[in-house]
N, C-alpha and C positions, 0 to 999 in steps of 0.2 A: 406852704400849701399842703405838701405831702404829709407833713407832720399833723396838720389839722385833720386831714382825711383819715390818716392812720388811726389817730386817737378816737375819732368818731366811730369808725368801723369796729375798733376794738371794744368800745363801749357797747355797741350794738350786739356784738357776739356774746357778751356776758349778760345781756339784759334782753333776752328774746321775749317778745310779747306773747301772752297766753291766749288772748282773744284773737281770732282770725275771722275775716269777713269774706263774703262773696261765695255763694253756693250755686250760682247759675252754671248751666252746662257749658263746658268748653267746646271749641270747634273739634269735630271728630278727628281731623288729622293731627291736631296738637295733642289730643288725649291719647291717640295711638302712639305718638312719639314718647309721651310720658310713660305709658305702659311698657314700651320697649326698653326704656331706660330705668325702670323701677323708681320713678319719681312721682311726686305729688305736687299739685299746684293749687293754691287758694288765692283767688283774685282779691287784691286789697280793695278797701273802700276808697272812694274819691278818684277812681280812674275809669276810663272808658276803653274798651277794646277797639282797635282800629285795624284797617286792612294791612296786611303785611306787604311791603313794597318788594316786588321782584325785580332783580336786575342781574348784572354780570359781576357784581362785587361779592356780596355775601347775602344769601337769602335766609332770613330767620324763620322761626316756626310760629311765633306769636308776638303781638305788639300791643302795648297799652299807652294811653296818653293821660297825664294827670289833668283833672278837670279845672283846677285853679292855678296851674302853673304851666309854662311852656316847657314841659319836660316829657320826653318819650322814653319808654322802657321796652327793649326788645329782648327776646329769649331765643336762644339757639341750643338745641340738644343733639348730641352725637353719640348714640349708643355704640358701645364696643361689642360688636357681634362675635359670635362663636367662630364663624369662618375667618375673621380677622386674626384671631389667635392661632387657628389651625394653619393659616398661611405663614405666620411667624414661626411656629414650631416646626413646620415641615420644609422650610426654606433650605436651599443648598448653601451651606456656610462656606465662605471663602476667607482667605487670609485678610485680616483687617476688617472683618465683618463689623459694620457699624449700624446695622438695622436695629431700630429701637423696638423694644417690647411695646405692644399696644398700650400698656398702662403708663408708658413714659412719653407717648406721642405728644401729649399736651405741651411738653417742654419746647417743642419745635413749632407746633401748630399755633399756640397762643400768640407769640410775637408776630407770626406771619399774618394772622387774622387782623391784629390791631394795626399792622402796617398797611394791610390791604384796604382798610376802610378809612385811612387817614388822608386820603386825597393827595398822596405823594409827599406828605410832610414828615412821615416817619419811615424808617427802614426797620427790619427785624432787629438789627443790632442797636438801634437807638430807642427801642421800646423799653421802658422801665417797668419792671414787675416786682411787686412786693408780696410775700407769702404770709398768710395768716398762721397763727399758732395752730398746729395740728389738733390739739385737744379741743380748742374752741370751735373750730370749723366742723369737727366731727360731731360734737355734742349738739350743735345748733342746726346743722344742715345735713348731717349724715355723710358728708364728703370726707375722703381720706386726705385730700389736698385742696387748698383753696388759695386764690391769689387775687390781687386787685391791681389796676393800672389806670392812669389818666393820660389823656392825649387828644390830639386833634382828630376830627372826623371830617371827611370830605363831603361837600354839598351834593356830589353825585350819588352818594350812598344815603345820606341823611339830609335832605333839603330842609333848610331853615335852622340847621344845627351845625355848630362848629367845634364842639368839644364834648368829650365823653368820659364817663367813669365806668370802667369795665371790671366785671368779676368773673372768674373762672372757678368751676367746681369739678372735681374729679373723684370718682369712686372706682377702686380697682375692680377690674373684670366686669364693670357695669356700663359706665358712660362718662362723657365729658359734657359739661354744660356751660354756656356763656350767657351773661346778663349784661346788656348795654344800656346805661343810663345816659341819655343824650340831652345836652344843654345848648343854649344859644352861643355861649362863649365861656371862657374860663372863670371870669368874674361871676357870672350868673350861677355857675356850678357851685362855687364856694359859698355864695350868699344863700342859694336855695338849699344846698346840702345841709346847712345848719338846721333849717326847718324840717327837712325830710327825715332827719334822724329821730324826730319825735314820733314818727309812725314806723315802727319796726317791721310791720307787715310788708312794707315796700321792699325790704331787703331780704325777707325770708319767705316770700310767696312760693318759691321753688325749692324743693328739698328732695333728698334721696329717702326712700322708705327704709 
């Protein structure tokens, strides 16, 4: 399964669609987050914006639902603010200092997030993450680093969904962003994913400027 998904995403990275759809205004709070992260978003065709579910697990910034498939897409953007780097640079260093540079925080945060939304089915150590080729992710999304992962999602975080395909995008000194594609189960993800690869705008709606 991982091989199929890896090949599909690699294909998409080298074949970015030229045409993009969706010019309607985005929610003000989501647009503000995009501006803070120097990112752009073009809403794909065939999807409808839905309310963002708030809870104690992980609150995203924007969410879409495909009109002809039971698939939900959620977006989470985390700008890397100047104060964050100042705190890192001005910290009191001690022997064995292991504090990560803000540009490397994604290495810890990413598996933690995927574990947190898994409904207890994954731990940070059991989360499997595969990285995209730097040249491809840079040219197509503007990110310096990009990764993907698949795994269980808990019903408390995503009612009606049990499996997810997750993408992380990182740009140095700018932001980390996460995209969660939610499916009913693993089989539906594999079957539906083959159809979704025909619409590249679903995978490149969110980019760094």
